[in-house]
C-alpha positions in Angstrom: -2.1 14.1 10.6 -3.7 11.2 12.3 -7.4 10.8 13.1 -9.3 7.8 14.6 -12.8 6.6 13.7 -15.1 4.4 15.7 -16.4 1.1 14.4 -20.0 2.2 13.9 -18.8 5.1 11.7 -17.1 2.6 9.4 -20.2 0.5 9.2 -22.3 3.6 8.3 -20.3 4.0 5.1 -22.3 6.8 3.5 -23.1 8.9 6.5 -21.0 9.9 9.4 -17.8 8.5 7.9 -18.1 10.7 4.9 -18.5 13.8 7.1 -15.5 12.8 9.2 -13.3 12.4 6.1 -14.5 15.6 4.5 -13.8 17.4 7.8 -10.3 16.0 7.7 -9.9 17.5 4.3 -11.2 20.8 5.3 -8.8 20.9 8.2 -5.9 20.3 5.9 -7.0 22.2 2.8 -5.3 25.5 2.7 -2.5 24.5 0.4 -4.0 25.9 -2.8 -5.0 22.6 -4.2 -8.5 21.8 -5.5 -10.2 19.2 -3.3 -13.1 18.2 -5.6 -11.7 14.7 -6.2 -11.7 13.7 -2.5 -14.8 11.7 -1.6 -15.9 9.1 0.9 -13.5 6.1 0.3 -16.5 3.7 0.9 -18.5 5.3 -1.9 -19.5 2.9 -4.7 -17.5 5.1 -7.2 -14.2 4.0 -5.6 -12.2 1.9 -7.9 -14.1 2.7 -11.0 -11.4 4.6 -12.8 -10.7 3.6 -16.4 -7.5 1.8 -17.3 -5.8 3.4 -20.4 -2.8 2.2 -22.4 -0.4 5.1 -21.7 0.1 8.1 -19.4 -0.3 10.3 -22.4 -4.0 9.6 -22.3 -4.3 11.1 -18.8 -5.7 14.6 -18.3 -2.7 16.9 -18.2 -4.7 19.8 -16.8 -5.1 18.2 -13.3 -2.4 16.9 -10.9 -1.6 13.2 -11.0 -1.1 10.5 -8.3 1.8 8.1 -9.0 2.6 4.8 -7.3 6.0 3.3 -8.1 6.9 -0.3 -7.2 10.7 -0.4 -7.0 12.5 -3.6 -7.8 14.1 -4.2 -4.4 14.6 -8.0 -4.8 12.8 -10.1 -2.2 11.0 -7.4 -0.3 8.7 -4.5 -0.7 9.6 -0.9 -1.7 7.0 1.6 -2.9 6.8 5.3 -3.3 3.5 7.3 -3.5 3.7 10.7 -5.1 0.5 12.5 -4.3 -1.3 15.2 -6.3 -0.2 18.1 -4.1 3.5 17.1 -4.5 3.7 15.2 -1.2 5.9 12.1 -1.4 5.3 9.0 0.8 7.8 6.1 1.1 5.9 2.9 1.8 8.3 0.1 2.9 11.9 0.2 1.9 13.2 -3.2 0.9 15.8 -5.5 2.4 18.9 -3.3 1.9 20.2 0.1 3.0 21.9 0.6 -0.4 20.7 -0.3 -3.8 17.7 0.3 -6.0 15.4 1.7 -3.3 18.0 4.0 -1.9 18.9 5.2 -5.4 15.2 5.9 -6.2 14.7 7.8 -2.9 17.8 9.9 -3.6 16.4 11.0 -7.0 13.2 12.4 -5.5 12.8 16.1 -4.9 11.5 15.5 -1.3 10.1 12.9 1.1 7.3 13.9 3.4 6.0 10.7 5.1 7.1 7.1 5.7 4.8 4.2 6.2 6.1 0.8 7.3 3.5 -2.0 6.8 5.0 -4.3 9.5 8.3 -4.9 11.3 10.1 -7.4 9.0 13.6 -6.6 7.7 12.7 -6.9 4.0 10.4 -4.0 4.5 12.1 -1.7 7.0 15.8 -1.9 6.3 15.9 0.7 3.5 13.5 3.2 5.2 16.1 5.1 7.3 17.3 6.5 3.9 13.8 7.9 3.4 13.6 9.1 7.0 16.8 11.0 6.5 15.0 13.1 3.8 12.1 14.1 6.0 11.7 17.6 7.4 13.5 18.0 10.7 10.5 18.5 13.0 8.3 16.6 15.4 5.3 16.3 13.2 3.8 12.8 12.9 5.5 11.6 9.7 6.5 7.9 10.3 3.7 5.4 10.7 3.5 1.6 11.4 1.2 -0.8 13.2 2.8 -0.1 16.6 4.0 -3.6 17.3 7.3 -3.0 19.1 10.3 -5.4 18.6 12.9 -4.3 21.1 15.0 -7.4 20.4 15.4 -6.6 16.7 18.3 -4.2 16.1 17.3 -3.2 12.6 13.8 -2.3 13.6 15.1 -0.2 16.5 17.4 1.6 14.1 14.4 2.5 12.0 12.5 3.7 15.0 15.4 5.7 16.4 15.9 7.3 13.0 12.2 8.4 13.1 12.5 9.8 16.6 9.6 12.1 17.7 8.1 11.8 14.2 7.1 8.2 14.8 3.4 7.3 15.5 1.7 3.9 15.8 -1.2 3.6 13.4 -4.3 1.4 13.9 -7.3 0.2 12.1 -9.9 3.0 11.6 -7.4 5.8 11.3 -7.3 8.3 8.5 -4.0 9.8 7.5 -4.2 13.4 6.3 -1.4 13.3 3.8 -2.9 15.3 1.0 -6.2 17.3 0.8 -7.1 15.6 -2.5 -6.5 12.1 -1.3 -8.3 9.9 1.2 -5.9 7.5 2.9 -7.6 5.1 5.3 -6.1 2.2 7.4 -8.7 -0.5 7.0 -6.6 -3.3 8.6 -3.9 -3.5 11.3 -3.0 -5.4 14.4 -0.7 -4.1 17.2 0.1 -7.7 18.4 1.0 -10.8 16.3 -1.7 -13.2 15.4 -1.6 -15.9 16.4 2.0 -16.0 17.6 5.2 -13.9 17.3 6.5 -16.1 14.5 6.9 -14.8 10.9 3.3 -15.4 10.0 2.0 -13.7 13.1 4.1 -10.6 12.4 2.9 -10.6 8.7 -0.6 -10.4 10.0 0.1 -7.2 11.9 0.5 -5.5 8.5 -1.3 -2.3 7.7 -3.9 -2.7 5.0 -4.3 0.8 3.6 -6.8 2.2 1.1 -5.7 5.2 -1.0 -8.3 7.1 -3.0 -8.0 9.9 -5.5 -11.3 10.6 -7.3 -12.6 7.4 -8.7 -9.1 5.8 -8.7 -8.1 3.8 -5.7 -5.3 1.5 -4.4 -5.1 -1.2 -1.7 -1.7 -1.7 -0.1 -1.5 -4.8 2.0 2.1 -5.3 3.1 2.6 -9.0 4.0 -1.0 -9.5 5.3 -2.1 -13.1 5.0 -5.5 -14.6 5.0 -5.9 -14.3 8.8 -5.6 -10.5 8.5 -7.7 -10.4 5.3 -10.5 -12.3 7.1 -10.5 -9.7 9.9 -10.9 -6.9 7.4 -13.7 -8.8 5.6 -15.4 -9.5 8.9 -15.2 -5.8 9.8 -17.1 -4.9 6.6 -14.0 -3.0 5.4 -13.8 -4.5 1.9 -13.1 -1.7 -0.5 -13.2 -1.8 -4.3 -9.9 -0.7 -5.8 -8.4 -0.4 -9.3 -5.0 -1.5 -8.0 -4.1 -4.1 -5.3 -0.7 -4.7 -4.0 -0.8 -8.4 -3.5 0.0 -9.6 0.0 3.2 -11.4 1.1 5.0 -11.3 -2.3 2.4 -13.4 -4.1 2.5 -16.3 -1.5 -0.5 -18.6 -1.6 -1.1 -17.9 2.1 -2.3 -14.5 1.2 -4.8 -13.1 -1.4 -7.7 -15.3 -0.4 -10.4 -15.7 -3.1 -13.1 -13.9 -1.1 -10.9 -11.0 -0.3 -9.7 -10.7 -3.9 -13.2 -10.8 -5.3 -14.3 -8.1 -2.9 -11.6 -5.8 -4.1 -11.8 -6.9 -7.7 -8.6 -5.1 -8.9 -8.1 -4.3 -12.5 -4.3 -4.5 -11.8 -2.3 -6.5 -9.2 1.2 -5.7 -8.2 3.6 -8.3 -6.9 7.0 -7.5 -5.4 9.3 -10.6 -5.5 12.9 -11.4 -6.5 13.9 -13.4 -9.5 14.6 -17.0 -8.5 13.8 -16.3 -4.9 14.0 -19.1 -2.3 10.3 -19.0 -1.4 8.9 -19.8 -4.9 7.1 -16.4 -5.0 4.7 -15.7 -6.6 3.1 -19.1 -6.1 1.1 -20.6 -8.9 -2.1 -20.6 -6.9 -2.0 -16.8 -6.6 -1.5 -16.3 -10.3 -4.4 -18.7 -11.0 -6.6 -16.6 -8.7 -5.7 -13.4 -10.4 -6.3 -14.9 -13.9 -9.7 -16.2 -12.7 -10.6 -12.8 -11.3 -9.7 -11.1 -14.7 -6.9 -9.0 -13.1 -3.8 -8.1 -15.0 -0.6 -8.4 -12.9 2.8 -6.9 -12.8 5.8 -8.3 -10.9 9.2 -6.9 -10.2 11.0 -10.2 -11.1 9.7 -10.0 -14.7 8.7 -6.3 -15.1 11.4 -4.5 -13.0 10.3 -1.1 -11.9 6.5 -0.6 -12.3 4.7 2.7 -12.2 1.0 3.4 -11.9 -0.2 6.9 -12.7 -3.7 8.4 -12.4 -5.5 11.7 -13.0 -8.3 10.6 -10.7 -10.5 9.3 -13.4 -8.1 7.2 -15.6 -4.9 5.4 -14.8 -2.0 3.8 -16.8 0.7 1.3 -16.0 4.3 1.4 -17.3 7.2 -0.9 -16.7 10.9 -1.0 -17.2 10.7 -4.3 -18.9 8.5 -7.3 -19.8 4.8 -7.6 -20.5 1.8 -7.8 -18.2 0.6 -11.1 -16.7 3.7 -13.2 -17.1 2.2 -16.7 -16.3 5.4 -18.3 -15.2 5.5 -19.3 -11.5 8.4 -21.0 -9.7 6.1 -23.6 -8.0 2.9 -24.1 -6.2 2.8 -24.3 -2.4 1.3 -26.9 -0.1 -1.0 -24.8 2.0 -3.3 -22.8 -0.3 -6.1 -20.8 1.2 -9.5 -20.7 -0.4 -10.9 -18.0 1.9 
């Protein structure tokens, strides 16, 4: 389920990397699904899917990929439903009960869990997802591998994962679905530059998910330090949808990083009237300048993105796209 790639293979975007990824697909393909949509995630076609106004405009004759951003308050809680039927919980919000737990309980299955980084507003609800996993020792629970033995809640999550836990690093491909390329393009197994909250944020997994010409970047709470490392590694990936780092804080989503991804749609997970002023006004201004529409849990509630591999649509439980209201600017914007 976990494969590692060397740095020179990443730099050779259209050669050896493509062969490695296609080999991964071949190794996992025997589930009766068509694998024609899966291509090299670094191919220029990535992120060129067309945005349509409703899921009814998607091709019903092919399986769909669905990403749901659950309104978990001040935290992150996502669910990926892949074309083969595989379900992946990505972060679990700040609570063990509530909206994320309810959403997980309503799913027919959960196959994998990904934790972007070990902060409580991301890992606390994940044991509910882990409880739904198959009872085996297959690698099913992934995070950057930065251990926090002093944090009881994180240890509870790891204990729940048991032998299914695997640390995941930059350059690894996760074989979750034979039709989907899932590549970790950024991660750090030690805080940068210190063990404070910012340092731990910058251990976040930055993950690229591709189905046909549709693609997503999920970035946890990665801030500009982590974004700069990805950029320096030539790992910038065009994507249709970008999960904005650190709840829309101005210390993430650097201008250069945003332009390199150029998302059609940005997703922001933040609580209404939160204490941090998320999303900050600078971040919304960058998205507007980029020409990206944005959806946020504080104004849009539950947000779902669905794709047939060539087109994609966004639906919400309330509100309209690109609500311009922002609680406040912040004092340390990054122009990276």
